[in-house]
N, C-alpha and C positions, 0 to 999 in steps of 0.2 A: 485582436478583438476590437475591431472598429465598428461592428454592428451594435447599435444601442440595444437591440433585442437580446443579443447574447449577454451583454452586461447586466441587463435586468434579470435574466435567467440565472446568472452566476450569483447575483445578490440574493435572489429568492431561495435557491437551493444549491449552495456551493459544492456540496458533496456530489450531487448528481451531475452537476456541470463538469466537475473534475473527472468523474468516471467517464462521461461522454467524450471528453477531450482525450483521455488516455486510449479509449477504444478507437477513436478516429485516427490515432497515431499510426495504427497498423502494426505496431510492435507486438509480435506474438508472445513475448515474455510478459509484457504489461497486460495484454489481453487475458492471458492465463491467470495472472495474479488477481485481476479485477473479477474474473469469473469465480475464482476461489473465494474471494472476499464476499461477493454477492450471495454465494451459496452457503456461507458460514463455515467453509472448510478450513478451520483453524489448524488442523493437523497438516494439511497441505502447505499452508502459509509458513508454519513453523519449520517444516522440512526444507522448504525453499530457503528460508533464512539461515538454517543450519548449514546448508550447502554453500551459500554465499560466504558465511563467516569462515567455514573450513577452507574455502579457496583462498581466503586472505589471511590464513594462519591464526584465526581467532576461534574461541569457543563460545558458541551462541548461548548455551545454558549458563555459563559463568557470567558473561556480559549481561544477560537478561536478569539474572539474579541480582547483580550489582545495581542495575538500573531500577529494579523494583524496590530495592532497599532504600533508595533515595526518597521514596514516597512514605516510608514507614517512620521516618524521623520527624 
């Protein structure tokens, strides 16, 4: 990120800047995830997360529940 204009854009809207960088990566998985996020497809994102966790021998729902419980205390 040597271009000063890019740096200014990142400072003004870091979320949009990150989304643009991900899309420019050309990675179809990242593109699919950002599309789901932009459309508000939480079910699709959860299914993706569940599949990733399952591939790594973990239970998404259990892990997410434990994560959320840290905010309740």
